[in-house]
C-alpha positions as CSV (number, residue, x, y, z in Angstrom):
1,V,3.4,-21.8,3.0
2,D,5.8,-20.5,0.4
3,L,3.9,-17.6,-1.5
4,G,6.2,-17.3,-4.0
5,P,8.9,-14.5,-5.0
6,G,8.5,-11.3,-3.3
7,E,10.0,-8.3,-0.9
8,T,8.4,-6.4,2.0
9,P,5.8,-8.6,3.7
10,R,3.5,-6.9,5.8
11,I,0.4,-8.5,8.1
12,G,-3.1,-6.7,7.7
13,G,-6.5,-7.7,8.6
14,G,-6.2,-11.6,8.0
15,L,-3.8,-11.2,5.2
16,V,-0.3,-11.0,4.1
17,V,0.9,-8.2,1.4
18,W,4.0,-8.0,-0.3
19,E,5.9,-6.7,-3.5
20,R,6.9,-8.5,-6.5
21,P,9.3,-6.5,-7.9
22,A,10.1,-8.2,-11.1
23,E,6.4,-7.4,-11.9
24,A,6.2,-3.7,-10.0
25,A,2.9,-5.1,-8.5
26,I,1.4,-5.8,-5.0
27,W,0.4,-9.0,-4.2
28,S,-1.9,-10.5,-1.2
29,A,-2.8,-14.0,0.3
30,P,-5.4,-15.0,3.2
31,L,-3.5,-15.9,6.6
32,A,-6.0,-18.7,6.8
33,G,-4.9,-20.4,3.7
34,G,-5.9,-19.8,0.0
35,G,-3.4,-18.8,-3.2
36,P,-1.7,-15.5,-3.7
37,V,-3.5,-12.6,-5.4
38,R,-2.2,-9.6,-7.6
39,V,-3.8,-6.7,-6.1
40,T,-2.3,-3.8,-8.4
41,D,0.8,-1.8,-10.0
42,G,3.1,-0.8,-6.9
43,H,5.7,-1.3,-4.6
44,M,6.6,-1.2,-0.9
45,P,3.5,-2.2,0.9
46,A,2.5,-1.2,4.3
47,A,-0.7,-2.8,5.6
48,A,-2.7,-2.0,9.1
49,T,-5.9,-4.2,10.3
50,R,-9.1,-2.3,9.9
51,H,-11.0,-5.1,11.1
52,L,-10.9,-8.8,10.3
53,G,-10.9,-9.6,6.5
54,V,-10.2,-6.0,6.0
55,S,-7.0,-3.9,5.9
56,A,-6.0,-0.3,5.3
57,L,-3.1,-0.4,2.3
58,C,-0.6,2.3,1.1
59,F,2.0,1.7,-1.2
60,L,4.1,3.3,-4.0
61,R,3.6,3.8,-7.6
62,D,6.0,4.9,-10.3
63,T,4.8,7.4,-12.5
64,A,7.8,7.2,-15.0
65,P,10.6,4.5,-14.8
66,S,13.1,6.7,-16.3
67,K,15.3,8.4,-13.2
68,E,15.4,11.8,-14.7
69,T,11.4,11.8,-14.5
70,H,10.8,9.4,-11.6
71,V,8.0,10.3,-9.2
72,D,6.9,8.2,-6.7
73,E,3.0,8.6,-5.8
74,L,2.1,7.3,-2.5
75,V,-1.6,5.8,-2.6
76,C,-3.9,4.5,0.2
77,G,-6.7,2.4,-0.2
78,T,-8.9,-0.4,2.0
79,L,-8.1,-3.8,0.8
80,A,-10.4,-6.8,1.5
81,L,-9.5,-10.6,1.5
82,G,-9.6,-11.6,-2.1
83,G,-7.4,-8.8,-3.2
84,Q,-10.2,-6.0,-4.1
85,L,-8.7,-2.8,-3.5
86,Y,-11.3,0.0,-2.7
87,E,-11.0,3.6,-3.2
88,P,-7.4,4.1,-3.9
89,T,-6.4,7.5,-3.5
90,R,-3.1,9.8,-4.2
91,I,-1.8,10.9,-0.8
92,A,1.4,12.5,-1.8
93,A,3.9,12.4,-4.3
94,A,7.7,12.9,-4.1
95,P,10.2,13.7,-7.2
96,R,13.3,11.9,-5.9
97,A,12.0,9.1,-3.1
98,I,9.6,7.9,-0.8
99,F,10.7,5.4,1.7
100,G,10.2,4.4,5.6
101,L,6.7,4.1,5.0
102,E,4.2,3.3,7.9
103,V,0.3,3.2,8.3
104,A,-1.4,2.9,11.4
105,V,-5.7,2.8,11.9
106,A,-7.9,4.7,14.2
107,G,-11.4,4.6,14.1
108,G,-12.3,5.2,10.2
109,R,-9.3,7.0,9.5
110,T,-6.0,5.7,8.3
111,G,-2.8,7.6,9.3
112,V,0.3,7.2,6.9
113,A,3.8,8.5,7.7
114,W,6.5,8.6,5.4
115,Q,10.2,9.8,4.7
116,S,11.1,11.7,1.5
117,Q,14.4,12.5,0.1
118,E,14.6,16.3,-0.5
119,E,17.6,18.1,-1.9
120,D,20.0,18.3,0.6
121,D,18.2,16.3,3.5
122,S,15.1,13.9,4.0
123,A,12.2,15.4,5.2
124,V,9.1,13.3,7.4
125,S,5.6,13.6,6.3
126,F,2.2,12.6,7.9
127,A,-1.3,12.6,6.4
128,A,-4.6,11.1,8.0
129,V,-7.5,10.2,5.6
130,S,-10.6,8.6,5.9
131,C,-11.4,6.0,3.8
132,G,-14.7,4.0,3.2
133,D,-15.5,0.7,4.3
134,V,-15.4,-2.5,1.9
135,G,-19.6,-2.5,2.8
136,V,-19.9,1.0,1.4
137,A,-17.0,1.5,-1.1
138,T,-16.9,0.6,-4.6
139,P,-13.9,-1.1,-6.1
140,R,-11.7,0.6,-8.3
141,T,-8.8,-1.3,-10.5
């Protein structure tokens, strides 16, 4: 199945997510078939299955497009089939860059690890967050 232009595809709970850099957007499509839908603004998605049809989704958002004021914001939430993003929460921000993003799920918690560029070196960070399930959460745009 050709889902159109994009980069960095990841598999979650019954869906695939990827970025379309030209649009600075995250897209998803169900593995069982169906067309792609735009999820949110962002890039470099990482996904992990919470349960069938529901994934933990983490991605980056640019706070400013210029190199002088550029800050990557790391955002995590719950993604349902159909492209609904629930409870997107800002986890971290880095003025130089965040990369090497990985996400995992254990119980009701989402763990996310990332690498960020520091002044003279790089650093590895980790956060564990509780995300509401689709049956309880309210979608946000």
